[in-house]
Structures are given as C-alpha cells and as structure tokens.
N, C-alpha and C positions, 0 to 999 in steps of 0.2 A: 314286341311283347308289352302289353299294358303294364304300367307301374303305378305305385302309390307314393305320395309324398311322405318324406320322413317328418312326422309331426313333432314339433319341438316346443318345449316349455322352457321359460327362462325364470330362474330364481335368483334374486339379488339379496344376499345376506346383509345384516347390519354392518356398518363400516365407519361410523362417525365421520371424520374428515377424509377418510379413504374412499369416500364417494367419488373422488376424482379418478381413482383406479377403476371403479365400477363403470363410470361413464366412458373411460377409455376402452374397456372391453366391449361394451355395447357398440360404440362408434366403429371400432375396427370390424366387428362381426357384421354389422349392418352395411357398412360401406363395401365389404367384400361381397355380400349378397347383392347389393345394388349393381356393382360392377359386373358380376357374373351374369345376372339376368339382363342387364342392358346390352352386354355383348351378344348374348343369345338372340335378343330381339333386334339387333342391328341398330341400336339407338346411339352408339358412339361412332362418329364419322369414320375413324380408322377401321372400324369393324364391319363396314358395309359389305365387303366381299371376303376379306381374310384378315387375320390377326397375326402380327409378328411379336413373338414372346421369347423371353430368355428362358433357357433351362435353368435348373437350380444353381448350377455353378456360374451362371451369368456369362458364359463364354460362347455357348452355342445359341444361335437364333433359330427358332422353329416357327414355321408358318402354318397356321391352322385356318381352315374354313369355318364358317359359322356352324355347319353341320358336324364338324369335328368336336365342338365344345361339349362338355358333359351335359346331358339332358335330364338328369334326375332332378327331383324337386325337394325343397325344404318348405315347410309350412309352420310358421310360428302360431301356436294355438293358445298358449296361456302365459301369463306373467304373474309372478308373485314377488313381494319385496317387503323388507322391514327396515326401519330407521333410514340411514342414507341409501340403502338399497331400495327402500320403499319410495323415497323421493325420486330416485332414478326411474323406478317403475311408473310413477305418475307423470314424469316428463316424457316418457316414450310415446304415449298416444298424442301428446301435443306436438312432439317433433314429427310424427308421422302425418298428423293432420295439416300442419303448416309446411310440410315437405322441407324440414330444416333440421338435419341431424346435428348440426353444430350447437344447437341449444344445450345439449348435454355437456359439451366441453365448456361453453361460455358460463353456464350456471355454476359448475363445480370448480373450474379453474380460475375464471376471471372474477366472478361475482361474490363468492363466499370468502370472507376475510375477517381476521381477528380484530383489526382496527375498528371495524363497525361494531363488533360485539363488546368492545371495551369502552365505547362511547357511553356517557352517563346521563343522557337526557331523560331516560326512563326513571331516574331516581330524584329528579328535581321536585321540590315542593314538600309540604309536611304530610306525615302519616301515609306515605306511599307504601303499598305492600311490596315486599321484596319477593318477587315471583321467580327470579332466577339470578344466578351469579353473573350471567352474561346478558347483554342487551340483544333482543331479537328483532330490533327495528330493521336491520339490514336484511334479515331473512324474510321479514314481512314485505319488504320492498321487492325482493325477488319473487315472492308469491304473487304480489299484486301486479307486477309487470307481466308475469306468465298468464294471468287472467285476461290480459288485453290481446292475446294472440288472435290472429285471424286465419282461418283455414284457407289453404290453397283452393282456388276455385275448382280446379279439375279434380282434386281429392274430394271436395265437398259434393261433386257431381258423381262420384264413384268411378271416374275415368282414369285416375292416376293412382289407383289403389295398388300398392306394391304387391307383386305376384307371390311373394313369399309370406304374405300375411293372410291368416284366416279371415273369412268374412265376419266372424264374431269371435273376438279374442277375450278370454276370461282373465280378469285382472283382480288380484287380491292385495290390498294394502293393510298391513298389520299394525296393531296398537296394543298398548296396555291400558285397560279400562280401570280407572281409579275407583269407580263405584262397584264394578262387578256386575255380571249378568246372573240373576238368581234362577235356580231350578229347584223344584220341590221333590223330595224323596218321600214316598208313601210306603209304609211297611205292611199295610193290610188293606182290605177292601173297604174299610169304613172311611168314607170321604171326609168325615168330621173329625177323624182322629188327628192328634197332634203330629205334625210332620217336621222333617228336618230340611232346612234350606242350605243348599250348597251353591257356590258362586264360581264362575270362571272369569278370570281377569284378562285372559288372552283373547283379544277381540280383533275383528277385521271388518273392512268394508269391501264389498264386491262390486266391480264394474264390468260392463261389457262394451268393448270398443267395437262399434258396429259399422260395417261398410254401408255407405248411403245406398239405399235401395234393397238392402239385404232383408231377409225374412225376419221380422221382429219376434217371431216365435222362438228364435234362437236365444232370446234373452231370458235367463232364469228369473223366478219371481222375487228372489232376494237381491237382485242386481240393479244397478243404476246404469242407464244407457249413456254412452259417450259417442255421439254421432257428429262427425265433422260438418254435416249439413246444417247443424244447429249453431255453428260458430263462424258464419261468413261475414260478420262485422263485429266491431268492438261493442261492448255492452254487457249487461248482466245476463249470465246464463247459469241457472241453478246447478246443473249437472257439472259443467266444466269448472265453474268457480268452486264448487264443493270438492272437486278433485284436488285442487291446490290447497284447500284448507286441510284435507286429509293428508296431503304430502308433508306439510309442516308438523302435523300431529304425529305421524309415524316417526319423525326424527326428533321429537321433543325430549332430548336426553335429560334425565332427572337431575335437578339442582342446577345444571349448567344452562339449560334452555327451559323456558317456562312451559307448564302444561297447556294444552289446547282444548278448546271447546268445539265439539262437532254436533251438528244437527243429525239426529238419527230418526228412523221411522220404525214403528213396530213390525211392519211387514218384513223388514230386513232380518229380524230375529225369528219371527213366527214361521218363515219359510226357509230358514237356514238349514243346510244339509249336514247331517251327521252320518258317519259310517261306522259300523260295528264289525270287527274282524271276523266274528263268528258267522256273519251273514254272507260269506263268499258263496256265490252260486256254484252249483255242482258242475256246470259246464264252463266255468272260468270266465263268464261274461261280466261286464261291469255291474256291480250291485246296485239295487235300488236304495237310495239314501232314505233315512228316516228324518222326520221333522219333529222337533220338540219345542213348543212355545215356552218362553220364560215365564216364571211365576210372579209376574208383576201384579199389583193389587187391581181389583176391579175398578174400572173407570179411568185407568191410565190413558193419557192422551195418545193419539196416533203418531204424533211427532213430538220429540223432546230433545233436550240438550244433555250431553254427557261430557265428562272431562277425561282427557287422555294424556299419557306420556309415551315415551319411546317404546315401540313394539319389541325391541331387542331384549327387554326384561323378561318377556314371556314366550317369545317365539322368534329367535334370532335368525333362523334359517328355515323359512316356510316352504321347504322342498315338497312336502306332501301335498300342498294345495295345487301346485303345478303338475305334480305327478298324476293326481287323480283327474285333472282336467284333460290331459292328453290321453290318458287311458280311456276316459269316457268317449273320446272321439273315435277310438278304434274298437270300442265295446269290449274291453278286456279288464278283468279284475286287476291284473298286473301287466305292465308293458313287457312284451317279450324281451328277454335278456340275451338270448343266443344271437351271435353275430349274423348268422344267415337268416334269422327270422325277425330281427328287430325292425320295427316300423315306427317307433315313437320313443322319445326320451326327454330328459330334462338336463339342461346345462345350469350348473350352480356357479355363480360368480361370488367368490368368498374372499374378500381382501382383508378381513379383520385380522390384524396381527396378533400373534400369540406371545405370551411371556415365555422366556427361556425355561426349559424343564430343569427343575432342581432335584437334589437328593431328597428322598422321602424323609419327612420329619424336620428338615432344616429350614424350609420356607417359613413355617410358623413353629418356633421352638418352645413357646411358652403360651400360657393362657393370655389372650389379648385383653387389654383394658377397654373401657367403653369407647374412648376416643378413637382407638384403632379398629374397633369391631365393626363400626358402620361401613367404612369403605371395603372391609373384607366381605361383609354380607352382600353388598352391592356387586362385588366381583363374583361371589358365589352364584348369585341369581343370573348375572349376565352370562357367565361361562356355562352354567348348567343348561341355560336355554339353548345353547349351541349343540349340546350333546345328543346324538341320535345314533344308537347302536346299529340299526339297520343301514343307515346312510354311511356310517364309518366303515362297515364291512364291505358294502357294495361299491362305493364311489372309487375305491382304490383297487378293485378287482378287474384286471385287464380282460377277463372273459365276459364281463357284463357290458352290454352295448346300449343300455337305456339310461345310463347315468354318467354324466361328464362334469368336470369341474375345471375352472380357471382360477388360479390363485397366484399371488405374487411370488416370482422366482427371479433371483438375480445371482448369477454365478461369477466367481472369481475367474477372470480370463486366464490367469497363469496356472491355477490348480484345477479349474473346472468344478470346484466345490461351491455349493450355494452359500451366500452370505447369510448370517443370522438375521440381519435386518435388510429386507428388500425394499420396503417402502419408506420414503422420507417422512410420511405422516404417522409412522408407527409409534413414536414416542408419546409420552403423557397420555397413555390410554387411548391412543389414536386421535388425539386432539391436535397433534403437532402440525398437521396439514393446514390448519387455519392460520398458522403463524406467517406463512409466506406463499405467494403465488409461485415462487420457485419450487417449493416442495410439492404443491399440487400439480404443477406442470410436469415435474419429474414422474410422479405416480401415474398421471394420465398417459405419458409416453411409454412408461414401462408396461402399462396395461396393453397398449397397442402392440408392443414388441412381444409380450407373452402370448397375446391372442393370436398373432401371426404364427408363432411356433405351435400353438395348440391346434389351429386349423390345419397346419401343414402336416403335423406328425401324430396327432392324437384323435381329432374329430373325424373318425373314419369307420367304415364297415367293411367286412369281407366282400370281395367282388362277387361271390356266389350268392349274395342276397338278391334273389331275383325280384322280390317285391319292390325293391328300391331301384336297382340297377338294370333290371331286365336281363338281357342275354349278354351283358358285358363280359362275363367270364369266358365266353366262347368267341369273343371278337379279338383275335390276336393282333390285328392292325392297331385297333384303338388301345389295347393294353400296352403295346410297345410305345405308342405315341404318348400315352398318359404317364408311362414310367419315365420317359425322357423329361416330361414336364414336372415330375415330382409328385403327381397326383396319385399314382399307383406305386405301392411299395410293399415290402414284406415285413411282418412283425412276428417275433417269436412268442412263446407261451407267457413270457413276462411282460409283453407289451412293447419290447424294445424293437426299434427299426433295425433290420439286418439285411444282408445282401440277398439279392434274388436267388432263389434256389436253395437257400439254407434249409437243411433237413428239419422238418417239424414246423417250419414257419408257414404263415397264412398270408395270401395276397390280399391287400386292403386298398380301398378307394376312398379318397378324401370326400367328405360330405359337402364341404364348401371349398372349392379349388382356389388357390392363390394365383394371381397373375403378375408377372413381371414384364411390363411392356418394354420392348427394345428401344423405343424412342423416349421412354420415361415420362411421357406427357401425362399418363393416367396412372402412374405407378404410386400406389398408396402402401406399398410393402414396407413395414417397419423392420429393417433387418439389423439395426444397431441399438443396443441398450443405451438409454440416455445417460448423460454425465451426471454423477452424483452431485446434488445441489448444495450450495453453501450460502448461509444467510450472513450478510455483513454485520459485524459486531454493533455498529451504530444503530442499525435497524432493530436489532434485538434489544438494545438499551432503550430505544424509543418506546418499544412495546412494554418494557418493564416500567417505565415512568407512567405510561397510560394505564397500566394494570394497577399500579399503586394508587393512582388518582381515583380509579373506580372503586378500589377497595376502601378508600376513605369514605366515599359516598355511601357505600354499603354499610360502613360502621355508623355513619350519621343516621341512615334510614332505620337501622336496628334500634339505636338509642332513642330516636324520635318516636318510634312505634311503642317502645316500652314505657316511655315517660309521659306520653300523651301530648295533646295539642299545645303549641306555644313554646315548647321547650327550646327549640332552636332559635325562636325569636328573642329569647332572653339569655342565651348562653353563647359564648364565643367558641369559634372552632377550636381555639387553642385549649379550652377547658376539656372539650371532648377528646382532643388528641392526647392530653395529659392523662385523662381517665382511662383511655383505651390503649395508651402506649405500652403499658405493662403487658397487655395481651399481644399487640402486634404494631410496633412503630415502624418507621421507614427502614431503620437499620435491620430490624428482624425480618422485615418483608424482603429486603434485598438479599439477605443471607439465605432465606428460604427459596427465593427465585434462583439464586446461584446453585442451590442444591438440587432443586426439583426440575428446573427448566434448562438453565445454561449448561450445567454439568452434563446431563444426559445428551444434550445437543452436541456438545463438544466431543463426548465419547463416541458419538455416532458420526463424527466428521461433518456436522451440519453447520458449523460456524467458521467463518474465515476472518 
C-alpha cells in the first residue's frame, strides 16, 4: 500500500545559554534518523544482510533482516527559531551541507564561554561606545569560523542529500527590529487623508535550504536561497555569510550582547506573507496568503541596513511559522490532529527554564521603584512573548498528533518525581551555562537522554494510520516483532504507555525507531541521565575577578563618555575608583556576586 512521509517542522524556542540543550535534542534526533535510514539502505557493514539488536530490556537479542526494518518515512520540511534556538536553526543547514552534525555540539558546548565574554579589549581607548555588558568578540569568532565552512562535495552535487530532508526546506530566523516596520492605516477612500502609522517590531528573515539541482520555483519571493553547491570552497558568499550574521542577530540578548546590523532587501518585506484567520477556505485547504508592502517613503532604496536585538523579546516560540510551512506541503488549513489521519506536525524544542510558581500577590507585593521596574518590564516582555493559548492547549493534549514538544526533564531516581531544576544553565536567567563547559556538556547530554525517551515513548502514531504506516495494523508478524523491539506499544487515553491489551488503549508505532546494537559498535542510545555538574570554587572565583575587572572598564567607559575627550588622560584610575566606589567598589561587587551568582549556584548544587 503506497504511503506518504510524515512531514515534520522543527521549532527551536529562545534559550540563552541553554542552546546546548537544543543542540543535543537536534543531534540525537538527526543521528537516530541517519542510523535508521543507513540501516535500511545497507550502508552500515553489519547491516548488509541482517541486524542484531537488543530488545528494550537488553537481555534478548533479536535478528532482523533489512526488509524487516520499519519502512515509513519522515520528511523535515520547515525550521524556525529564535535567539539560541535561532542560532541552532542557522547551524543546521551548515551541518547538513558539510555533512557534520557535530558542529552543533562543538559550537554550543566547546566554543561559547563566559571567559571570552568578560574579556575587555572592546573597552580599550577613549570615548568607546558601551554597546553591551559582555564582549561579543568570541561570538564573532564563532560566526566568522562558520562562514569558512566548505560543503561536502557529494552533498553539493545532490548525491548525498539526506533522505529525510525535503528538497526545499523553509527556514525562519526571528529578530526584534529596533526601528520597526511601518504599515499605514487608511480610514476612508481619500488617499490624501491623514493616516495612522502602526509598526511591527517582530521581524524575521526567511531562507530556503535547497537541494542542488532542485526546482528553483520552490523558492518563495521573500526568501534567500541556501544552496550547498554555492559553498564548495572558502570565500565570500553573500547568502551563507548573511545566514551567520542573522544567527548572531537573533541571539543578541538586550544589554548583555550588543545589537546587530543586518542588510535587508525591500523584496523581503514587499512579498512577505500574511494570513488572516477569517480567510480559511471552505474546503479546509491551505489559504492564499496576502501581501502588504510596508509604508516606507517614496525613493527608499532597494537594499538598506537595520538594527536588531534578540528575537525572544517579540516571538520566543515561532511555532506558527513551522506549522504553516508543513500545512502548505499537504495543502491543509490545519494539519490533521487525529492519530489515524495525521500526516504532518511540528516538534517544539523548548529548553527555556521557568521561574518557580509563587503565591499570587507575593512575587511583587508593593509598587516597584524605578530601579527595579526595568528588569521586571524586560521579564514581562520576554515571558509574554512565550504565551500562546492555542499552543498551551494543544501541545499537552495526548489526542493531538500534529504537535510535539521536547523540554528538559530530570527525575529523582529514588522518588521518580521531577527536579525543579533540570538544566545546569537555568540559573541567572539562563545565563549560567556560559559559566562552564561542564554545565553546557551536562545540558547537551540531558537533551540526548530526554530525546531518546521522547522518540521511544512519545513521538508515535496509531498503527492504523494507513497514510503513514500502510497495512502495518494487519501485519501480525511485524507487529509482534516491533513490539519486542519496543517500537510498537499501547497508550491509554492520557497518553501513558500501558500493557498490551489494556481496555481502551490504542496500539502505537514509533515514528523514529531506536536501535540498540548487540555489539554496541553503533549504539548511540543515551539511556543514563548525566551526572549533575559542579564547578570548582577556584574557577568561579577566577570568573568573579575577571567580571570585576570588566566592570571597572565599563565604569571608566561610562565616565569617559560623560566627561568628554581627554578625561582619562588627566585623571588617575584611583580618582575614578574613589568617585565610583560609593556606587560599586570591589567589596560591594563581591557581595553582590555572592548574592546573585555564587549563592544560587550553591543552592542548586553547582559548586564544589
């Protein structure tokens, strides 16, 4: 029976330093897909004729022929991301083009680090603008190194295109536009009448990751093409270089990391697609988008520069972009939700840690003063950008098979209850991961552990979905074999895995099967949660010293800027220290560090 692939969109939410978690989720998912498809195609030597695998209890060894392996398909069709999730989204086409999934881990675990951000070379000299509290030179170095990648020759020729990738993948990177994009409201037919201008600050850049040789008609008018065939040698490439500029822009956390400048084209906005809810076609097909050109003044250039900060301020979970992209592929207004009909869906990777829930009225018990109001307002904007009532309702409904989510979970082995803090990077507003490679490595490994569990127990459809699985529901031999492998299982109405034959339960099949090789040679199964990391006290003290040194340079920069040229030429550092000491000297700084950094780290068991 002919089947259709399950079209999948990937949405990566904002995460700050928890991008290490997002990179772990993506790596585990993609390696699982690679392994499955390589086995099916006989590309792994042990799989030339048959495969010896462990059952879930790892006691029984089961031998499968290539023909016995699950033959349904996954097709990644869309990617959307914001902030750290946007940076991971930008790294994905590079990793695919150079055939190197380890780029995700290397970037987020090895390369991003606080010691680089506390370096003070950006504050040397007189009247330097204070663009951010942290130095972005290390981030720029990661960006520039990524620009030098060279595409794998066979990928560039279209020969080694992963079979689970669509020929044209829709990619959205989200930003907050500091200038805003203006649109004009007219209240009558008189074109000369005074009108009102409204602006949107939630902005994005659209890319199309295109298989070499694929039909270029698949590229929307507002999109920029990313073709591996254009990156077969090092050198300047407008599209790929621009992708990495966009990557650092989507993660430009306000105040902490400096705003970014991007080159934009009028066509990107003039052909941008908008969807109105009331335009749902009567037959339930995908609606025709409308296009509204911004109200820029006459004579505006075709190409211009705009300034951006972190996309998480305005759209922290760009789920809808990926949802529409996969719905377009199946020509549906909404992706079918019923288990037996679902043919497309979106996986949300959401590592952003939440603050503990407090008793109403106690979190803010009095009117905040001006000094405390600013961080509260930033928190309001950030958290409100995450709120989506439709997503809240549907993502946790076990009867909806078009929306899935992977989020950090770490259970107490003795009680089985989840810890309040699953990520080592969760402290300090999710900046803690920058403090140590140990924290980032833990979160990366936890992500792979969580994703393995997700693929095994949650990312599944009922076996009677004939569009995806064909006649599997009537193949007793395969069902029995797959149940032994853990790929087929029963779930009750609450989504819990239950024993076969449980009244009211439904038989499910994993969309991405997990493999446990008996010889362990190719076993990438992460079946143990990582050990909780601890940062040595001397390393934390060294960061405190470096942080205070940068803080002093920031003080000098502010004073120098306020007092004009030459002030630092004629004043001793000690004078500045004395003048500013009442505000924040070393003793006060250390006390604040103890309260805001070391204290929370110790409470979370992150210091040894």
